[in-house]
N, C-alpha and C positions, 0 to 999 in steps of 0.2 A: 625640698624647701629648706632654707637655712634660716636660723634665727640669730639675732645679735643680743648680747647682754649689755645694758647700759653700764657705763664705767662706775656709777655710784651704786650699782646693785651687785649682789653676789648671786651666782647661779643657784636656782632652787627657791628664790624668794618671790618669784612672780608666777602667776598662773599661766600655764601653757595652753594656748588655744587648741581645740580639737576639731576634727571634721568627720562627718558621717558619710558612709558610702551612699551613693544614689540608689533609689529604688529602680531596679532594672526594668526597662521597657523595651528590651531588644526584640522580644517575641521569638517565634520558632524559625521563621524564614522571612528575611528582608523586613524585619520589624513587625510582622503580622503574627497575631496570636493564633492559638489553635482554633478558637471559635471563628475568627475571621477566615482562616484557611478553609474550614469546613463550609462556611457560607459561600465563599468564592468558588469552591469546588462544586457545590450544588448548582450554582448559577452557570459555571462553565460547562459542566456535564449536560445540563438541560439544553443550553444553546447548541452545543455540538450535536447532540442527539437529534434535535429538531431540524438542524441544518441538513444533516445527512438523510433524515427521514422524508422530508418533503419541502423544505425551504421556507419561503416567506410566510405563508399562511400558518404553518405550524409554529413558527417562531412567534408570531403575533398571538396565537392562542395560548402559548406557554408563558406569555408575559407575566401572569400572576404568580409564576413560580420563580423564574430567574431574576426578575426585576426587584422584588422585595428582598431576595437573598443578597443581591449585589449592593443594594442601598443599605441594608442592615450591616454589611461588612465595613462600610465607609462612613456613614453618617454618624457623628458623635451625639450622644445623649448624656448630659451631665458629666462631660469629660471622658466618657468611655464609648466605644463603638456600640451601636444599638444591639448587635448580636450578643454582646457580653451580658446584656440585661436579661436575656431569655432564661438562663438557669435560675436567676434570682426571682424573676416574676413567676416562672413555672413552679418553683418550690413554694412561693408564697400562695399561689392559687391552690396548690395541692393541700396545704395546711388549712387554708380558709374553707375549702370544700369539706375537709375532715373535721371541722370545728376544733382545731388545735390552737386557735388564737385566743381562746378564753379558758381560764383556769379557775376553778372554784374548789376549795378544800371540802372534802367529804368528811364532815365532822363525826357522823355516826359510824363511818367505816374505818376501822383501825388500819394503820399502815403496817407493813411488815417490820418485824423487830430489827433494829439496827439500821434502818433506812432513814434518809434525810427527807423532811417534808418540803421538798422543793418542786417547782413545776418543770414541765418540759423534760428534756433528756437528762437534766440533773437529778431526776427522781430515782435514777438507777444507782446513785452513789450510796455507799454503805460506810458505816463508822466502825472503827476497831480501836478499842482502848488498849494502849500498850501497857502491859503489866509492869514493865521496868521503869519507864519514865512517867507514866500516868497521862501522857499526851494522847489525844485522839488523832487517829490516822484515817484519812478519807480514801476509801478504795473505790476506784472506777473500774468495774469488771470489763467494760467495753474498750476503753482506751488503755487498759492494762497499766494503771498508774496507782501509786500510793503516796498520798500528800500529807504533809504535816506543816503546821503554822506556828510561828513565834512572833511576838511583838517586839519592836526595836525602838529604843529611845536614843536621841542624839541631839546635840546642840544645833542651833540655827546656823546652817552652813554659810548663809550670806553675811552673817555678822562676824565671821572669823577673818583673820588677816590673810593676805594672799599666800604667804608661806605655809600656813596651817591648812588652807584650802587645798593647795597643791599636794601636800603630804597626804591628806585624806583621799584625794582623787587617786593617787598612786596606790594607796592601801585598798581602795575599793576595786581597783583593777586586779589586785592580787586575789580578792574574793572571787571575782568572775573567772580568773584563770584556774582557781581551785575546782570550780564546778565543771570547767571544760576538761580538765585532766582526769576527772573521775570516770567518765564514759558510761555512767549509770544514771545520770540525772536527765530527766525528761524536760524539766522546766524549772526556772527560778522566777518567782513572781514577787515584785515589790509593789505594794499597794499603799498609797498615801490617801487618807480620807479626812474630810472635814465633817464634823458633827456638831450639832447644837449642844453647847455645854450646859450642864445642870446647875452650875454655880457652886457645887460642893467643893471644888478645888480651891477657889478663892476664899470661901467661907472657912474651910479647914485651915488655910494658911493664916487668916486673920485670927482665928481662935488660938492658934499656936504661937504666932509671932507678934500679934497686934497688942497694943496697949490701950485697952478699953477702960479708961479711967473716968468716963463720964464727961470729959471736956467737950467743948464745941468742935474742935478739929477731929477728935476721936469719933464723935457721933456722925459727923459729915462723912468721914471715911467709911464707917460701917454702913451707912445708908447707900453710899456709892457702890460698895461691893454687893450689897443686897440687890440693887437694881441692875447693875451691869453684868453680874454673873450669869443669869439665865439667858441674856441676850448675846453672850459671847460665843465664839466658835473655838473648838479645840481640834488639833490635828493628831491623828494616830497613824502610825506606820507599822505594817506587818510584812514579814518575809515568808513566803511559802516555798517549800522544797518538795518537788515531785520526783519520785523514783520511777524509772522505767523498768517495769517488771520483766519485760522481754529481754532487755539488754543485760539485766542482772540475773537471768534465769539460772545460770550455772552456780553462782554464789548463793542463790536462794535455796537450791537443792542441797548444797553443802551445809547450809545453816538449818536444815530440817524440813524445808519445803513448806508450801502453803503460805497463808497469811502471816503465820508466826515467823517463818524463815524470812519473808520479805520485811517484816518489822525489824528483825535483827540486822539486816543489811541497811535498812533506812536509819537505824540508830547510829551506825558507823558514819553515815553521811551527815547526820545531825551533829555529831560531835566535831566532825571536821569543819562544818559550816560555822558552828558556834565559835570555835577557835579562830577561824578566819575573820569573823565579824568583830570579835574582841580585839584582834590585832589591828583592825581598821578603826579602832576607837569608837565603835558602835556598842551599844549596851543591849544585847538581847535578853529578854526575860525568859522565864521557863517556857517550854513548849506548851502551847495552849491546850487546855482540856476541853471536853465537850461543852461545858457550860460557857466558857469564854467564846468559843466559836459560835454557839447558839446566839449569844448576845450580838455578835457582829452580823450574823445573817439577819436576825430580826431587825436590827437597826438599819440595815441596807434596804430592806423592803418597806419598812415603816419608820423613817427617821424621826417622826414626831414622838415615838415612844422611847427614843434613846436616853433623854434626860431622866425619865422615870426609872429605866433599867439601871442607870448609873447610881441614882440615889438609893435604890433598893436592890442590894447586891444579890438577893436570892430569887429575883423574878426573872422569867424568860430564859432560864438556863437549861432547857431541854431541847435537844436537836429534833425530837419528835414533833415539836410544835413551833420550831423556829422559822419556818417558811411563811409565805404570805397566805392570807385568806382568800384573796381574789387577785387575778392578773388579767388585764385586757391589753392585748398587743395590737397596735396599728402599724401602718407602713413606716412611720418615721418616729414613733415614740412608744412608750410602754407605761401603763398605769398599774401600780401595785398598791393595794390597800388605799391609803389616803394621799398618795403623792404620784407625780408624773416624772418620768425619766427619759433622757435621750442620751445616746452613746455616740461619741465622735471618735474617729480613727485618725491617728497621726499618720497621714499618708505620705508626708515628706518631711524628713528631718532637715536641719539646716545644711545648706549646700556649701556655705562659706565657713571659714574657721570661726568658732565661737568659744567662749569660756564655759567652764562646767556649770555655772549658775544660770545658763541661758533660759531655763524653764521657770525662773522666778516669777515672771508675769502671770503664768498659769497657776503655779502652786500657791502663790501668795495673794490671789484675787480674793477680795473681801465680799461679804454678803452673798456669796454664791456657794451653795452646798454641792460638792462634787467629790468624785473619787478619781484618782489617777493611777492607772495600773501599767506597769512596765513588765512585759513578758519577755524573759530572756531564755531563748532556746539554744542550748549549747550543741555543738557538733563534735563528735570524736575526732581525734587528730587524723586518723586514716580517712574518715568520711570527708572531713574538711579539705584534705589535700586532693582527694578525687573530685570534690565539688569545684575547687578552684581550677584544677586542670581542665575539667570539662567546660567551665565558663570561658577559660582562656582559649581553648580550641574552638569553641563556638564563635567567639568574637573574631578570631583570625579567619575562620571559614566564611563568616558573613562579610568581612572586609574584602576577601578575595572575590566573593560573588558580586559585591557591589562594584568593585573595580572592573569586573568582567562585563557588566551590563552598563557601565558608565555612570552609576549613581554616585553622587558626591557624599563624602564622609562628613557628617555634621559634628558639632562640638559635643552634643550629648553622648554620642557613641564613643567619642574619644575619652570623655570623662569617665564613662562606665568602665572602659578598658583600663584606665589608670587606676580605678578603684580595685579592679581584679589584681593588678600587679602589686598594689599596696597590701592587699590581703595575703598574697603569696609571700611577700617579704615578711609580713608579721608571722605567718606560720613557720617560715624558715628560722625566724628568730626565737621560736619557742612559745609564741602567744597562741591563744585559742581563738576560735571563730564562733560568734554568737549571732543569732538573729533576734533583732529587737522589734517588738510590737508595742506601740503606745495606744492606750485606750483611755478616754475621758468620759465618765458618766456624770451627767448633770441632773440635779434633782430640784423640783419646784412643786408648789402646792396647786397650781393650775396651769393650763396650757399657755396662757399669755405670759405668765412669769417664766415659764420654761423657755419659750422662744426668746425672751429678752436675755435670759441667762446664757443660752446657747450662743447668741450673737456676741455677748460680752466675752465668753471664753474663746470664741473664734478670733475676736480682735486681739485678745491676750496672746493667742498662739501666733498671730502675725507678728506681734512685738517680739516673740521668742524665735522668730525666723522659721517657724514650722507651718506646715499646711495641714489642715484638718478637713475631714469629710464625714458627714453623717452616714452611719451605717443603716441604710433603709432595707426593709424587708427581712431583717434579722435582729431586731432590737432585743427580743427576749434572750436569745443566745448570747448576744454581745453584752447584755447587762450582767449575766452570770460571770463573764470573763472580766468585766471592767470594774464591778463593784463588790464581788465576793472573793475572799482569799483562798480560792480552791484550785488555782493554777489551771484554769479551763482554757480551751482553745476556741477561737471563733470560726 
């Protein structure tokens, strides 16, 4: 694609549109997924066996086996073949049978020292306070990761002029390239949250800069701040850096081994990321300690308490009590303490060229309490090259197979192959390869308000040229990934 620069503009003063790679739907063989191939294999094997065993009567008697398998492979349910819902429904039934959909904190039973008071599989997380930086590092012994969190402040991107926006986009690209070159990063999570403001920010500003001289304009302004402050919303952004302990095993042994050696390696990555963020004109704060992370976790599970925690800085700053008191998970939502949540997955990013501020309708939606998590999973250069070569070979093999049987090549397959070629060109030019996952957690006080908020966010996503889908059957696990800064996977 070529671009032209207007005569009255100079290069670099206009935002350059970008395009996302399509979500591959190529499947394993002729566009069929593994589940579809298994179902069709069961149906074909049953029919062939019955045909050789006795013919018509046995085929008729085996209809309850091969017919449901064939139908499940082809009939779509909510945009996916019915057979692909079997693992989700099976896992949901298993958890329901084992009473794993309900969580209640055991107040009289103390938790193990250093563990996080979180439900589900997040209960295995452990905290480690780094003696050098004072930051708390979250250790996942199952996923073999060590995660640290920092809060980032930045000006409103949408209010900047196009030249400044383009400069910041390029700088953010360098940040992502930095984590790709490391080879030891498991994930970078960017979490943007909206929280009910306590009003202390406006009140403090008025106390410092206001002119409270007792006049009528002064009293009206003070009254407006007093009334509007608690009803306002504030935005908070955090960046979570997760170290892959298996990829950094050799360096960890060199640094002394164990969790202390891993912390030393993570500190190196923290310094590199901090420098990269500052070069991108972002303002990272100090890496968060256990008290700050405890407040974030408590506010995510019970947002109504967030203003009180902000007003009283010493409350709720213990990770041992930061989790929810009660959790009820249903098929399409989750209830924690006093609020309801639903998690949407950005299943399709814009297919056409868009400008970097395309998510503004979602991120700037008013009167909706939500969290937007962008999970960036980097691939090492050698892994990325093998991945691209494999995808390219599979596309060419499938194209040859389709040509052999007379199947027509459609536009979607051509576009996916073009994306693979573009990724190969980017890798050759020295760029990194990342996998993006977008999750949106929406919060409301009752189910009706939650459904209305979900509908509003889905409409905002349509305006942003994105497609969203509600993650059913896995809302509890999705909530920990979408609303908590722990760099968790779904």
